[in-house]
N, C-alpha and C positions, 0 to 999 in steps of 0.2 A: 522491578516494575512488572506489573501484570500485563499480559498480552491483551490486545483489544481485538474483538471480532468485528468484521464489517463486510460490506459488499462493494465490489468494484463498480464505480459509477461509469467510468470509461477508462480505456487505456489505448493510447495512440502509439503503435509500434514504430511508425515512421519517425515521429518526433521524440519518442523515447520517454514518455511520461504519461501519467494519468492521475486519477483521484479515487480514493476509497471513502465511502460513507460509513462511519462507525455505527454499529447496532445500537449503542447507548445514546445516540443523538449527538449533537454538537457539530462543529464544522468538519467538512471533508478534509482528509489528509492527502497531501501530495505524495506521489510515489514515482521514483525515477527508475529507469531501466536498469541502472547499475545495482540498485537494491534488489530488483527482481533476479538478476543474474547471480548476485552474491548469495541469494537464498536458495539457489538451485531450482527455482521454479521455471518451467519451460516457457510460460507466457501468462499474461493476465487478460481476461476477457470480461466484457460487460456482464454483470450479475454473478460473477464468481464470488463465492464465499471464502473469506480469508481470515487468518489470524495474523497479527503483526504487533510490533513494538513501535513507539514513536521516539524519534531522535531529533534533537534540536541542533541545527547546523551552525556553522560559524557566523552566518548572516542572521541568526535568530529565528529562522523559519523552521517549522516542524515538518518532518517527512516520515513516511512509513518505512520500516526496515525489518529484517528477520521475518519475512513473509512465509506463511505456510498455507497451502490450499486446503480448505475444509471440504469434506464430502457432503 
């Protein structure tokens, strides 16, 4: 699966989640703090540019994983 580029819409470090808006349009992707930590990213902030993959969880919902910060 090809990675998707997008922009962090918001990320709440207290609640441990946020959303990323994909550059190619479509619905925003949920991102959980555990995916950020597993990716080795120090933190996500509004308007950060990222590359990521989408994973479908056991509940059928999609979320962003394998995040990389873009310059």
